[in-house]
Each structure stands twice: as C-alpha cells, then as structure tokens.
C-alpha positions in Angstrom: 119.6 191.6 163.0 119.2 188.0 161.9 116.7 185.4 163.0 119.5 183.4 164.4 120.7 186.3 166.6 117.2 186.8 167.8 116.9 183.2 168.8 120.3 183.4 170.5 119.3 186.3 172.7 116.0 184.8 173.6 117.7 181.5 174.6 120.3 183.4 176.7 117.5 185.4 178.3 115.9 182.2 179.7 119.0 180.2 180.3 121.0 183.0 182.1 118.0 183.8 184.2 117.6 180.2 185.3 121.3 179.9 186.1 121.2 183.1 188.2 118.1 181.8 190.0 119.7 178.5 190.7 122.8 180.1 192.2 121.0 182.7 194.4 118.4 180.2 195.6 121.1 178.3 197.4 122.6 181.3 199.2 122.1 180.7 203.0 122.4 184.3 204.0 120.5 186.9 201.9 122.2 189.6 204.0 125.7 188.6 203.0 127.6 191.6 201.6 128.2 191.6 197.9 129.5 195.1 197.4 130.0 198.0 199.8 126.4 199.1 199.2 124.4 195.9 198.4 123.7 192.6 200.0 122.8 189.4 198.1 119.1 190.3 198.5 119.7 193.9 197.3 121.5 192.6 194.2 118.8 190.1 193.4 116.1 192.7 193.9 117.9 195.1 191.5 118.0 192.4 188.7 114.4 191.3 189.4 113.2 194.9 189.1 114.9 195.4 185.8 113.2 192.2 184.5 109.9 193.6 185.8 110.5 197.0 184.1 111.1 195.1 180.8 107.7 193.5 181.1 106.2 196.9 181.0 108.4 197.9 178.0 107.5 194.8 176.1 103.7 195.1 176.7 102.3 198.4 175.5 99.2 197.9 177.5 101.1 197.5 180.8 101.2 200.4 183.2 104.7 201.8 183.9 106.3 200.1 186.9 107.6 203.5 188.2 105.5 206.5 189.2 105.9 210.0 187.9 109.0 210.7 190.1 110.7 207.5 188.9 109.8 208.1 185.2 111.2 211.6 185.6 114.5 210.2 186.9 114.6 207.7 184.0 114.3 210.5 181.5 117.2 212.5 182.8 119.5 209.6 183.7 123.0 209.4 182.2 125.5 206.6 182.6 127.0 208.6 185.4 123.7 208.9 187.4 122.4 205.3 187.0 123.3 204.8 190.7 120.8 207.5 191.7 118.0 205.7 189.8 119.0 202.3 191.2 118.9 203.7 194.8 115.5 205.3 194.2 114.0 202.2 192.7 115.3 199.9 195.4 114.0 202.2 198.1 110.5 202.3 196.6 110.4 198.5 196.2 111.5 197.0 199.6 110.9 193.3 198.9 114.0 191.3 199.8 112.8 187.7 200.3 114.9 185.7 197.9 112.2 183.2 197.2 109.7 185.9 196.2 112.3 187.8 194.1 113.5 184.7 192.3 110.0 183.6 191.5 109.1 187.0 190.2 112.3 187.2 188.1 111.6 183.9 186.4 108.0 184.7 185.8 108.9 188.1 184.3 111.5 186.6 182.0 108.9 184.1 180.7 106.4 186.9 180.2 108.7 189.0 178.1 109.6 185.9 176.0 105.9 185.1 175.6 104.7 188.6 174.5 107.7 189.1 172.1 107.6 185.8 170.4 106.3 187.3 167.1 107.7 190.8 167.6 110.2 192.5 165.4 113.5 192.4 167.3 114.6 195.7 165.8 111.6 197.5 167.3 112.9 200.6 169.2 111.9 200.9 172.8 112.3 203.9 175.1 115.2 203.5 177.6 117.3 205.6 180.0 118.0 209.3 179.2 115.5 209.5 176.3 117.6 206.9 174.4 116.1 204.2 172.2 117.2 200.6 172.3 116.0 197.8 169.9 113.9 195.1 171.5 116.7 192.5 171.1 119.1 195.0 172.8 116.8 195.2 175.8 116.9 191.4 176.2 120.7 191.5 175.8 120.9 194.1 178.5 119.2 191.9 181.1 121.4 189.0 180.1 124.4 191.2 180.8 122.9 192.3 184.2 122.4 188.7 185.2 126.0 187.8 184.1 127.7 190.8 185.9 125.7 190.6 189.1 126.0 186.8 189.1 129.7 187.4 188.9 129.5 189.8 191.8 127.6 187.3 194.0 129.8 184.4 193.1 133.0 186.3 193.7 131.8 187.6 197.1 130.6 184.1 198.3 133.2 182.0 196.5 130.6 180.3 194.3 131.1 178.9 190.8 129.9 181.2 188.0 130.7 181.2 184.3 130.0 183.8 181.6 129.8 182.1 178.2 131.6 184.3 175.6 128.8 183.9 173.0 126.2 185.0 175.5 128.4 187.9 176.7 128.8 189.0 173.1 125.1 189.8 172.8 125.5 192.9 175.0 128.1 194.4 172.6 126.3 193.4 169.4 122.7 194.0 170.3 122.7 196.5 173.1 125.7 198.7 172.8 125.8 198.9 169.0 122.0 198.8 169.0 121.6 202.0 171.2 124.3 203.8 169.3 122.6 202.9 166.0 119.2 204.1 167.2 119.1 207.2 169.4 121.5 207.7 172.3 119.5 210.6 173.8 121.4 212.2 176.7 122.7 208.8 178.0 126.4 209.6 177.3 126.3 213.3 178.2 129.4 214.3 180.0 128.8 218.0 180.7 132.1 218.7 178.9 132.4 220.6 175.6 132.8 218.2 172.7 136.1 217.9 170.9 136.5 218.4 167.2 139.0 215.5 166.9 137.4 212.5 165.1 138.3 209.2 166.9 137.5 205.9 165.2 137.9 202.6 167.0 137.5 199.2 165.4 136.1 196.4 167.6 136.5 192.8 166.7 136.0 189.4 168.4 135.3 185.8 167.4 131.7 186.2 168.6 130.6 189.6 167.3 130.3 191.3 163.9 133.2 193.7 163.2 132.2 197.3 163.7 133.7 200.7 164.0 132.6 203.2 166.6 133.3 206.9 165.8 133.3 209.8 168.3 133.2 213.2 166.5 132.1 216.5 168.1 130.4 214.7 171.0 128.4 212.3 168.9 129.0 208.6 168.7 128.1 206.8 165.5 128.4 203.2 164.1 130.3 202.6 160.8 131.1 199.6 158.7 134.7 198.4 158.9 137.1 199.1 156.1 137.8 202.8 156.6 140.7 204.5 158.4 140.7 204.0 162.2 142.8 205.3 165.1 142.7 202.2 167.3 141.8 198.6 167.1 140.4 196.4 169.9 140.3 192.6 169.8 138.4 191.3 172.7 137.0 188.4 174.7 133.3 189.5 175.2 133.1 188.5 178.9 136.3 190.3 179.7 135.3 193.4 177.8 132.0 193.6 179.7 133.6 193.1 183.1 136.2 195.8 182.3 133.6 198.3 181.0 131.6 197.8 184.2 134.7 198.2 186.3 134.9 194.6 187.7 138.4 194.0 186.3 141.1 196.5 185.5 142.3 197.6 182.1 145.9 196.5 182.9 144.8 193.0 184.0 142.7 192.6 180.9 145.6 193.6 178.7 148.2 191.5 180.5 146.0 188.4 180.2 145.5 189.2 176.4 141.8 189.1 176.9 141.8 192.6 175.3 144.4 193.5 172.8 144.8 197.1 171.6 146.5 198.2 168.4 146.2 200.6 165.6 148.1 203.7 164.5 147.0 206.0 167.4 146.0 203.9 170.4 146.8 206.9 172.7 143.4 208.4 171.6 141.5 205.6 173.4 141.3 207.4 176.8 139.5 210.4 175.2 137.2 208.0 173.4 136.4 206.0 176.5 135.6 209.1 178.6 132.5 209.4 176.4 131.8 205.8 175.3 131.5 204.5 178.9 129.3 202.5 181.1 128.2 202.9 184.8 
C-alpha cells in the first residue's frame, strides 16, 4: 500500500459516486427495470445501503446499520449467498425515492472520506463471512459496486457510462488481493472437499501490481511473481471485473483480447475459478 494508491482510491470513491449520482438523478422512471429482480430505484438503494454500511465500518463509535438478524446473515454469508443478504437488507430498508437515496449516498461517501483522512489504509475491517478487508479495499469495493451497477443501469436505459481502467484496477489490487492477504474467513467456502492439487495463476495488467494467486487444499494465498505458475492472465481491469461479476461472458472477453490466458497448464483455470469467484 502506497500513499499514491491511497490517494487514488479516495479520489475514485468521490468521483465515481458523483458520476453515478449524476446519471441516476436524470432517470425519468425509477421503476424502470434494470435486471429481472431490480428496478433503477432498487439498484440505487442497494449501492446507497453499502455506502451507509461503510460509514458504520469506518466509524468505530457508529452503531451497526443492521440489527442482530442482519449481522448474523453477514457473518455467515459466502459469495454464493450474497443475494440472500441483499434481499434481506433491501426489504428492511424500503426507501426508494431517488432524490433521497442519491443525497444519502453522496453524504455517506463524504463522511467516510472525512473520518478516514488520517487513517491507516491497511487497517483490517470486518467484512462478509468473517473475512477481513483493509480499509483501502473497502473503499475500492464501493467504487466497483458503483461501476458495475452504473453499467447495469446505463445498459438497461441506453445511457452513456464509462469505467476508467485505472479506477477499475483498484478492485483487484486493493480489495481482491487485500482480502486474500488478510483473512478470507468463510467467504469462498464451496461446501466441496478441497483438492490437493496446487494451482498457481499469475495476474498482470498495465494498471495493477503483478501478483500470483495460489489455490492449495482449499486455501487461497497471495505470492510474489517469479515462481512457477500454471496459468497466466493478462487483463483489462474493467473487462475482468465485468466478467467476474457475470456481466460479460468469458468467450467474449477472450475474443476481444481484453483478457488473454496463457501459461503451461491453462486447463486448470476452471478448477481455480470455481473457488476464486465472485457473486
């Protein structure tokens, strides 16, 4: 973690929030369908609630946003059950007025930036499934949520929306590598018996630090590059995020050369990605 990287994620936290707010504030129909389950208003409420939860994470004196039932769900959530938590939170917080939601989102973004101005960006914070995420990774996570759900809304309503690659890279560098370097808890539990086969995958892009992720006996660890690997992935950060969150397909990403796979044993990637996965 460098001072420059910390400044970058703080800038992206504010700028991406403002871009998202500007786009959704101009939507004429909050009930327009974005996905099979969510309207524009539902989508904005989801992002706004994450921002509000991060205020309570960043301020130790702040009471938890969720009650005992919600906190219990947070503790047992895995990447495969995030939808259960999302549905519970959206049901418990019924506000869907776009003006109210956008105002709250922007205020909560500024509050997190205010209270963390002098904080250590590597400070571990409790997250889903008893995992731990560094403070900078928590900010990077909301940046990605704004980018992905901004993409959802823009695609559904045919609005312009861009995902700058340098800002998209923050999710991989600070959140994904951050949580794997801290404590993954039960976040990646699959319910399947772990395999003995060690699988090492090198990730590289023009916007991230080179890193190797290793899956061995059910555990995922972070290693420095330079050792033997089974597969290599060169990626455009925005395309990788959209693929990992199932917005674009793997074949399309490969055909457009946004994600390039190589290495001596690339056929091991499917087994790796069955564990190292996102909702």
